[in-house]
Every structure is written in structure tokens, then in C-alpha cells.
C-alpha positions, 0 to 999 in steps of 0.5 A: 632947611627952609623958612617953611620948616619953622613952626611959630606957635603960641608965643605967649607961653613962658619958659618952664623947666621940667625935671631933667632925665637921669644921665646914667639911665640915658647912657644905658638907654643909648646902649639899649639902642645899640643892643637892638642892632643885634636883633635886626634881621637886615644886619649881617649875622656876624655884625649882629654879634659885634653889636653884642660885643660893643655893648659889653665894651660900652658897659665896661666903661660905664661901670669904670667911670660913670657908675663909679662916679655915681657911687662917689656922689651918693656918699656925699650927704650934700650931693644930689645923688642918693642910694635910690638913684644908684639902685634905679641905675643898678636895676636898669643895668641888670635888665640890660645885661640880662637882655644882652645874654638872652639875645646872645643865647636864644637868637644869635647862637642858634643862627650861627649854628645854622651857618655851621659856626659853633662854639663847642663846650666840653660836653659838645666836643667829641673824643677827637676834639677833646684830645686836640683840646687836651694837647692844646691845654698841655702845650699852650695853657698849662705852662702859664697857669699858677693856681693859688690856694688861699691861706694866711700865707697866701691871701686873696691875690690882687685882681686887676680890673677886668682880668678873668679868673676862676675860683674853685672849692676843693675837696679834702686837705692840701699837701700839708694836711690843712683844710684850705678849700678855696683856690684862685686861678688867673686866666693869662691875658696873653692867651687868645680867648677864642681858639679855632679848632682845625678843619679836619676835626670840625665836621664841616663846620667852623668850630671854636672853643673858648679858652675858659672852656679849655681851662674848665675841662682841665681845671682839676688837673691843676690840683693834684690829689683833690677834686673840684667840688664847685667853681666859677669864672669871675671878673671884677670891674674897678673905678678906672678914672685917673685922678691926679691933683694937677695943682700939687704935682710938678710933672703931669706926665710922670704922675700919670705914668705912675697912676696907670699902674694903680688904675688897674686896682681901683675900688671895685664896682661890679662883680661878674660870675657865671649863673651857675656860681654857687651862692657861697662862692659868690658871697665869698667874692663879694666880701673880698671886694667889699661889694653889696649883693646888687653889684653881683651880675650872674651871666648866662654865658661867657664872662666878658663878651667883648672877647667874642670879637676874636671869633668874628675876626677868625670866622671865614664868612664874608657874606655874614659881614657888612660889605667892605666900604671904600671911602671916596676921595673928595671931588673938590681935592685933586689927587697927587696935586698940592693941597696948599695950592688948592686951598690958596686958589680955590678956597676951603675944602670939606671932607665927610668921613668915613664916606670920604677918605681920611687920606687927604689929611695925611697927605696934607701933613705929608706935604707939609713935612716934605715942603722946604718952604714949610717952617712950622707945624702945630697939632693937637693930639687927643686920640691918635692910637698907639700907631699913627702915621700922623705921629710918625710924620710929626717926628719926621718933620722935627728931624728935618729941622722944622718947628714942630709943636704938639699939644698932647692931651695926656688925660685922654681917658684910656689913651693916656699911655699911648699919648705919653709914649708919643710925647716922649718920642716927639721930645726925643727928636726936638719937637716942642711938646706941651700938655695943655692947661692945668685943669682943662683937657685939650679936646680941640682938633687942630692942625696948623701949617706955616709956610713961607711964600715969597716975602710973607708967611701964609698959614694953612689949617685942618679943623675937625669934629673928630680925632686924628686917628685914621683907623677910627676915621673909617667907622666914625662919622666926622667932618674935616675942614681944610682952609687957608682963610687968614682969619681962621688960621690966625685964630688957630695960631692964637689958640696954639700960642695960648696953650703954650704960653698960658697968656691971654689972647685977643678974642678970636675973630672966627673961632669959638673957644671953650671955656671962654666964649663957646657956651655963651655964644650958643646961649646967645643963638638960642635966645636969638631964635626964641626972640624970632619965634616970639616975633613970628619970624622963621625960627629953627634949631637943629643940633647934631651932637653926641651928648646933651647934658648941660642944664643951661643949654637945655633950658635955652633950648626949652625956652626957644621951643616954648617960644614957638621955634621948631627944634630938632636934636640929633643926639647919639648918646645921653640926652637929659632933655625930656622932649614931647612934654605938653606945653613944655617941650612939645616943639622939640624932637630928639632923635638918635641914629644908630647904624653901621658907623658911630655917629660922631659929628657935631653940627649946630644950626640956628635960624632966627629970620628969613635972610641968610644973615639970620642963619648960623651954622657951626662945626665943633669938637664939643658936645653940649656938656658942662665938661666940654664947655667949661673944663675943656679946650674946645673949638667951634667954627662957623661955615659961611661959604654958602655951598659948603654950608648947604652941603653940610645941611644936605649931608649931615642934617637933613638925611638924619631928620628923615632917617626911617631905618636907623633912627630912634625917637626919645620920649618924655620918660627917657625911653626910646622907640624906633621911628620905623623899620622901613624907609631910608637909612641916612648912612646907607644913603650917604654910602650910596651917594659917595660910591657913585662919586667914587665910581 
């Protein structure tokens, strides 16, 4: 970015704060952008179906967390959320889900059929296929089904979050002569939801049957002597945020492990049924879960489209998927040579995932484990996954007698169980495990190695915008940073000491640390840019993050824009700043890029003059949300090396500002529109650049 890109205009305009966009509707708008991927003709067909699945997964979490919180807030008479807000969000949710199923039924299923990939319902199956399904049902399914007839001794069963069930209305009387008409059948989670039929009976096609279709075809066989008059699949979504009072408990790990069980039975917030569900059965279910009519979602197709990932994985059609992507090895990092020596002699290394491989991070830790001169290893663990080569290496380091400290964030949503298991495994081999700070999630991404070199200690560190998860590093965009810089590594060591000791530390020299100085430093930079714009100097802001919801930071951005600074925000998900309002935010452009990879990189660029000293560029673990700035341990670090800074600008900012294929622009009403349907894709351009480097 050059000074020519700045646009000083009308410095006399005073800051004005518009009403912010609704956060929940902003999340739904992001999912509308993801859903649009399923309609793109330039996206391979099975990948289009995968976007349908991604939206379903995202909406599950939306209801489990955000919508559940919104319902709680609406109950507070002193709160800022009322029932009208809830109704607006519910209407938007219904519209999005209806659109999702329409695309699935009217576009994707016919296109898959043209490719001879079909899902066969009972009515579609021929006699041979029905006979095979019947045998499959008897052998694999029936032994695991336990139908429950309802009566005073058999009350409505506990229904776990997102578990799939059938409800049936039966004719006649039960075996004891009583008029108990309603029965519930749980669909076992251990069974595959998508069953591939043998090729010999598939008529030259790849034919599949859904488990629900198999059960539906044989539902009446579960109720000997009675007929099934009406039935439906149903699934309930529950409030799944784990709530523990950290000030009142003695052991956070034990409290969370106990909470993992009750999480599955939190307050119901959504009920899904098929669109043919009779009204009286739907009403019966609503009453059982104490839900209003607006919480009922009638869907025209399989309940829980997430499970169609199984169909994608079983389908043999590589031409209907994205071409395999093989990350490049970083050019600045020689293979099979000491990373410590490279950092010590030639300086910092930047890695851009998934275009560049995550393997050097694993190699960095493996080298630390195997090097007898390495004495200590410290790492934060937020989302590593249930299986992790990095976790295994930390365990091996402890076994070899090295000092290992792991800061395990037990409250990483939906990864609590995996992280508890890692904590226990690390403790079992003598590693020092801490769980961060009471009331604050540890979201910082840090790995620190201390090595004896001669008579001195030298530290080496890896800092990242993303998680220590090799799997997600293949489809999340993130920036990783390897360094032996004495100030950065000393700051990192101070962070680890504070997380362990809870003591005060000196203000870090290079790192910004939330909840202490990150928010205030960002506000200072926004004010610097605004002041420069008022003085007619080059003034520019480019921020690439996942979410923008903090009101103070939004107001700081608005003030800079109103002072004349040119502001570009690349916000993947929820953005509450309304851009493009005349005289208020018309210098601000908000883009969102939705492509093959999940945009996860956090980069903050500020320019308040013409010289290099009047530019700051940070990489960060934090989004611009109040929770990140004040209720989490987060880091941001400046990149001062001119070559690395320019590389970040050239790869992580400029391509996204010029993306003409995957980019959406946010309007002042909170609705997005695609920038173009032609032109360059930032992600595709980066893939090509690094492919050439790899070749």
C-alpha cells in the first residue's frame, strides 16, 4: 500500500456514531454468503454440496450459542434485547434454512442425478434394492433400535442435543389393552447416516440410502400388531454453552468434565421436523420441549444436512471435487536443516498457511524435543484436536526430562473434552499444566523453546494467528511466525510466566497483550490515523479479521473515516459497522471473502504519514470483539522487518482488496452483495503463486 492510496477528504466533519448492525443477523448474513457458494457454477458439484453441510454446521452452533444467549438477554427487562429482536432473527433464520433446502432439492440433487449420484428413497428403490435394504435393516439397524411407547411409566425420554429421533402415532391399543398412541424411536448415533448400495444393484449409478429412509421403510415392524398412522423425524437443538462459576469451584477441570454431560440436555431452542410432520405431532413436540411455534423448523429433506458429508466422502468422483492442494515448503526455510540455526543466523521466518505447509511448525517442535541442548518447551493449547502430533511431541519431551509447560484452555468451546484429555495425558508424564486465568480464555497462540548455547540461554518462538492443529492448517488461512528475536521471545516468556504465576509482569516491549494493552494500542493507532487525515497527511487503515463487533473500535474506525482516512475492512464473519452511510461511513469499505479456504488471518495495518516510521503492521490472535480484547488472553505482534512486512501486504491484504471472484461487499443495511462474478480470486492466485514455488 502506498501513500497514493490514501484519500484525505473533508477534515471538518465531526465523528458521528450510527446505530450498529445486529450481531446475530450479521452472523446469518455471513452464512448466506457461504450458502451462495453452493450455487456457484465454477465450484465443483460435491464441493457445492459440502457448502450446504457447512451452513448446517454453522447454524447448529449459532442456535446452540448465539441464539440461546439472545433468548436469555431478551428475558432481562433491563437489557438491550427484546422479543422483537428475537423475532427478526428467527424470521431471518427461517428464510435462510428454507433457501438452503430449496438449493439442495431444486439444484444440487438434480445435478448429482445427472452425474449418476443418487439418494434413493423407499419409493425410488426397486425390488432388489428393497430386499437388500431390508436385510441391512435386520442385520445392522434393528438390533440397536429401542422404540419407547409413552405412558405414565414411560414418560417422554431424555432427548440429547442434536440427536435424531422418530415420533410415531400408532393405531389401536398396546399389548396391555391401553390407548397409548405415541411412540419415540431414537436413531443410534453409532450408525452411519448414509449407506452406499452395492454397485451390482445400483444400475450403473452410485446409489445411496439415508439411514432415516431405511428406518422409515421398516418403522411399522417395530410395533407388532399396530399400524403407524403418522410419523416424522425430529431433532432438537439445545443451549450448549458450558457455564461454570470459576470463582466458586475448586477444580475447573472436574467442573467442566461434569458439565460436558449436562451440556447435551440444556434448554431447547430449536425443533426441526420434516415438512410432512402432522400438526398435532409437531404441537406435541413443541409442548414437550417448552418451545413457541416460531422455534419449529419444517424442513423439506433430511433433518441435519451436516451428515451428507458422509455421502461426499463415499462418492468416487474426483472430478467433482476441488483439485488436491499440496502446500509448498517455505522457501526461506531449508529442508532437513536446523530451524534453530536458520533463525539464529538469518532472522525471522513467515509462513502463510495453507499455501505453505504447517510441517515446519511440527519440525520446529520435533527438533526441540530431540535436541539435548533444549531445556524447556512452553506451549498454549486451544484447539489441537483429539489427535495431535504436537501433543504427542510435548509428551515425548516431558518423558525425556525436559521442562514442559502447557497452557491448556479447557473452555475452548466444543473442544473441552479433547483438551481435558490432553491435560491429563501431559500431567501423567510430569509436564506442568495450567489452565490460564480464571475468567479469561487463553486464546493466544505461542510456542516457546529455551536452548542452552555455550554459557547462555537463547529462546526461539513460534507465534500464530491460528491454532496448533495440522488438520485445520490445511484449509484455514493463517500466518505463522518463527523468530529468535530477543525482545519478542522475552515477551513470550513473560506471558507464560504470568499465566503460571498470576503475577504482574513488566509491560512487554514488542508484544501487545489482551486484556492489558491491545485494545488501547489499537485505539491509539486509529486516533493517529484520524489526526493524520485531518492534517492532510497520508492516512490509511486496512484490517483483516474474522469479526468486528467491539463498539469502541468501531467508533474509532468511524472517526478515522470521517476525518478523511481511507478504510478497508476485510471481515470474514460478523461485522456490526454499517459502511457507506453518507457523511458517516462513506470512506469505509467492508469486504468479506468466502472461497475454498476459511479466512482466519488477522492483520492490522495503520498508516499516519509518508515515512516508514509512520506505518504499523501487526499480526494477531484476536478479532476485534469485546470478548477478545477484555475477556481473553490474546497477543498481537508488530512486523518490523521491511521484507516480511511487504510480503504480508502483498499476500494477505492486497489480493483480498482486489478479489473479484470470492469477495462480497457489505451495504449500510447489513446485506452483502457479490463484488463480481468474474476476475481474480485471491485464494486461487495465492495457490498458483505457491504452486509455482513448489514446482
